C-alpha positions as CSV (number, residue, x, y, z in Angstrom):
1,X,15.8,-54.1,-5.8
2,X,18.5,-52.6,-3.5
3,X,21.0,-50.3,-5.2
4,X,24.5,-49.8,-4.0
5,X,25.0,-46.7,-1.9
6,X,27.2,-45.0,-4.5
7,X,24.3,-45.3,-7.0
8,X,21.8,-43.7,-4.5
9,X,24.2,-40.8,-3.8
10,X,24.8,-40.3,-7.5
11,X,21.1,-40.2,-8.1
12,X,20.6,-37.6,-5.4
13,X,23.3,-35.4,-6.7
14,X,21.8,-35.6,-10.3
15,X,18.4,-34.8,-8.9
16,X,19.7,-31.8,-7.0
17,X,21.4,-30.6,-10.2
18,X,17.9,-30.5,-11.9
19,X,16.2,-28.9,-8.9
20,X,18.7,-26.1,-8.1
21,X,20.9,-23.7,-9.9
22,X,23.2,-21.1,-8.5
23,X,22.2,-17.5,-8.8
24,X,24.6,-14.8,-9.7
25,X,25.3,-14.0,-6.0
26,X,26.3,-17.6,-5.4
27,X,23.1,-18.6,-3.6
28,X,20.9,-21.4,-4.9
29,X,17.3,-21.0,-6.2
30,X,14.9,-23.8,-7.1
31,X,15.0,-24.3,-10.9
32,X,11.2,-24.5,-11.1
33,X,11.0,-20.9,-9.9
34,X,13.4,-19.5,-12.4
35,X,10.7,-18.9,-15.0
36,X,8.1,-17.5,-12.7
37,X,7.1,-14.1,-14.2
38,X,6.9,-11.0,-12.1
39,X,3.3,-10.3,-13.0
40,X,2.2,-13.9,-12.1
41,X,4.0,-13.7,-8.8
42,X,2.5,-10.3,-7.9
43,X,-1.0,-11.7,-8.5
44,X,-0.3,-14.7,-6.2
45,X,1.4,-12.5,-3.6
46,X,-1.6,-10.2,-3.4
47,X,-4.0,-13.1,-2.9
48,X,-2.1,-14.0,0.2
49,X,-1.1,-10.5,1.4
50,X,-4.6,-9.1,1.4
51,X,-5.5,-11.1,4.5
52,X,-2.9,-9.2,6.6
53,X,-3.6,-5.6,5.3
54,X,-6.5,-3.2,5.4
55,X,-9.3,-3.6,2.8
56,X,-8.6,-0.1,1.3
57,X,-4.9,-0.8,1.2
58,X,-5.5,-4.1,-0.6
59,X,-7.7,-2.3,-3.1
60,X,-5.0,0.3,-3.8
61,X,-2.4,-2.5,-4.2
62,X,-4.7,-4.3,-6.7
63,X,-5.4,-1.1,-8.7
64,X,-1.7,-0.2,-9.0
65,X,-0.5,-3.7,-9.8
66,X,-3.1,-4.1,-12.6
67,X,-2.6,-0.6,-14.0
68,X,1.2,-0.4,-14.0
69,X,3.0,-3.6,-13.1
70,X,1.2,-6.5,-14.8
71,X,1.7,-5.4,-18.4
72,X,5.2,-4.0,-17.9
73,X,6.6,-7.2,-16.3
74,X,4.4,-9.9,-17.8
75,X,7.3,-11.4,-19.8
76,X,10.1,-10.8,-17.2
77,X,11.1,-13.6,-14.9
78,X,11.2,-12.8,-11.2
79,X,14.7,-14.2,-10.8
80,X,16.0,-12.0,-13.6
81,X,14.5,-8.6,-12.7
82,X,17.2,-6.1,-12.0
83,X,17.5,-2.7,-10.3
84,X,18.5,-1.2,-13.6
85,X,15.2,-2.3,-15.1
86,X,13.2,-0.9,-12.2
87,X,15.0,2.5,-12.5
88,X,13.9,2.7,-16.2
89,X,10.4,1.6,-15.2
90,X,10.1,4.4,-12.6
91,X,11.5,6.9,-15.1
92,X,9.0,5.9,-17.8
93,X,6.2,6.3,-15.4
94,X,7.3,9.9,-14.6
95,X,7.6,10.6,-18.3
96,X,4.0,9.3,-18.8
97,X,2.8,11.8,-16.2
98,X,2.5,9.5,-13.2
99,X,3.1,11.6,-10.0
100,X,6.2,11.0,-7.9
101,X,4.1,10.1,-5.0
102,X,2.4,7.3,-7.0
103,X,5.8,6.1,-8.3
104,X,7.1,5.9,-4.7
105,X,4.0,4.0,-3.7
106,X,4.5,1.5,-6.5
107,X,8.1,1.1,-5.4
108,X,7.0,0.3,-1.8
109,X,4.6,-2.4,-3.0
110,X,7.3,-4.0,-5.0
111,X,9.8,-3.8,-2.2
112,X,7.5,-5.6,0.2
113,X,6.5,-8.2,-2.4
114,X,10.1,-9.0,-3.3
115,X,11.1,-9.2,0.4
116,X,8.4,-11.8,0.8
117,X,9.8,-13.6,-2.3
118,X,13.2,-13.8,-0.7
119,X,11.6,-15.4,2.4
120,X,9.9,-18.0,0.1
121,X,13.2,-18.9,-1.6
122,X,12.0,-17.5,-5.0
123,X,14.8,-15.0,-5.3
124,X,18.0,-14.3,-3.3
125,X,18.2,-10.5,-3.6
126,X,15.7,-7.7,-3.6
127,X,16.0,-5.7,-6.9
128,X,14.3,-2.6,-5.3
129,X,17.4,-2.2,-3.1
130,X,19.4,0.9,-4.2
131,X,16.7,1.8,-6.8
132,X,16.7,5.5,-7.7
133,X,13.4,7.1,-6.6
134,X,12.0,10.5,-7.7
135,X,12.2,13.3,-5.1
136,X,9.3,13.5,-2.7
137,X,7.2,16.5,-3.9
138,X,5.1,17.5,-1.0
139,X,2.2,19.7,-2.0
140,X,1.6,22.8,0.1
141,X,-1.6,22.7,2.0
142,X,-4.2,25.2,0.9
143,X,-5.9,26.9,3.9
144,X,-8.9,29.1,3.8
145,X,-8.6,32.5,5.5
146,X,-11.3,33.9,7.8
147,X,-13.1,35.7,5.0
148,X,-13.3,32.6,2.8
149,X,-14.5,30.5,5.8
150,X,-17.2,33.0,6.5
151,X,-18.4,33.0,2.9
152,X,-18.3,29.2,2.7
153,X,-20.3,28.7,5.9
154,X,-22.8,31.3,4.8
155,X,-23.4,29.5,1.5
156,X,-23.4,26.1,3.2
157,X,-26.3,27.0,5.4
158,X,-28.5,26.1,2.5
159,X,-27.1,22.5,2.5
160,X,-28.5,19.7,4.7
161,X,-24.9,18.9,5.5
162,X,-24.2,22.3,7.0
163,X,-23.6,20.8,10.5
164,X,-20.8,18.5,9.1
165,X,-19.2,21.4,7.2
166,X,-19.2,23.6,10.3
167,X,-17.8,20.8,12.4
168,X,-15.0,20.0,10.0
169,X,-13.8,23.6,10.0
170,X,-14.2,23.9,13.8
171,X,-12.2,20.8,14.5
172,X,-9.9,20.3,11.5
173,X,-11.0,16.6,11.3
174,X,-10.7,14.7,8.1
175,X,-13.8,13.4,6.2
176,X,-13.2,9.8,7.2
177,X,-12.8,10.7,10.8
178,X,-16.0,12.8,10.9
179,X,-18.0,10.0,9.2
180,X,-16.5,7.5,11.6
181,X,-17.8,9.3,14.8
182,X,-20.3,7.6,17.1
183,X,-22.3,9.1,20.0
184,X,-20.1,7.2,22.4
185,X,-17.1,9.2,21.1
186,X,-18.5,12.5,22.5
187,X,-17.9,13.7,26.1
188,X,-20.6,16.3,26.4
189,X,-19.4,17.6,29.8
190,X,-15.8,18.2,28.8
191,X,-16.6,19.2,25.2
192,X,-14.2,16.6,23.9
193,X,-14.3,14.2,21.0
194,X,-12.4,10.9,20.8
195,X,-11.3,9.9,17.4
196,X,-11.1,6.1,17.4
197,X,-12.0,5.1,13.8
198,X,-12.4,6.3,10.3
199,X,-15.0,5.5,7.6
200,X,-13.7,4.4,4.2
201,X,-15.6,3.4,1.0
202,X,-14.1,0.2,-0.3
203,X,-15.3,-1.2,-3.7
204,X,-17.3,-4.4,-3.1
205,X,-17.6,-3.8,0.6
206,X,-19.4,-0.4,0.9
207,X,-18.5,1.7,3.9
208,X,-16.1,0.1,6.3
209,X,-14.8,1.4,9.7
210,X,-11.2,0.9,10.6
211,X,-8.8,2.3,13.2
212,X,-6.5,5.1,12.1
213,X,-3.3,3.9,10.5
214,X,-1.0,5.5,13.2
215,X,-1.2,5.8,17.0
216,X,-1.2,9.6,16.5
217,X,-4.5,9.3,14.6
218,X,-6.2,8.0,17.8
219,X,-6.6,11.3,19.7
220,X,-8.8,13.7,21.6
221,X,-10.2,16.9,20.0
222,X,-11.6,19.8,22.0
223,X,-14.7,21.3,20.5
224,X,-16.4,24.7,21.0
225,X,-19.8,24.8,22.6
226,X,-21.4,26.4,19.5
227,X,-20.2,23.3,17.6
228,X,-21.9,21.0,20.0
229,X,-25.1,22.9,19.6
């Protein structure tokens, strides 16, 4: 049966009324996505996101999402989450003793996840925008003085890992960088090390080797001849 054009148009309009609703900012969101919960979305998001991030980063995301985000937002719809609610969430975490650095990390995870949600047409605004974050509290690095270093190395001589301890102090390299070294990274004639990778322990994968996160992490380190020996 062929319907008149006005019937077809009317049907299309009615169908669109069911499929879309206008959000508070005037932009349309598919109606089927209005009831998608934040916790459910975060789980789906991580399944996709993990293929484009480091294994260790994916593990950290999973741990923080499970520990802090899932239970808190299991009944809150993605399209209804507000900046006001996030501000209270961050404040509650601080009251419960969660460090400001962890709170800021959780915020960065949510910010990226909601940005991707906008790209998928699930929401029209990012609720993490203009959220109030705790002040960054940078811990002062504790450095051993010469006497402490001498005592440490003297005691460490009894350990089978003395060479690594001595090398770490002599070069200032991080544990992951030291464990990521290969013979090909050593220039014996110029007494130079090339840091090209770092070792990380990832649950379910054992030890994995990855490039440093930043370009500055890939560098040369001069070493003393007694360290080479």
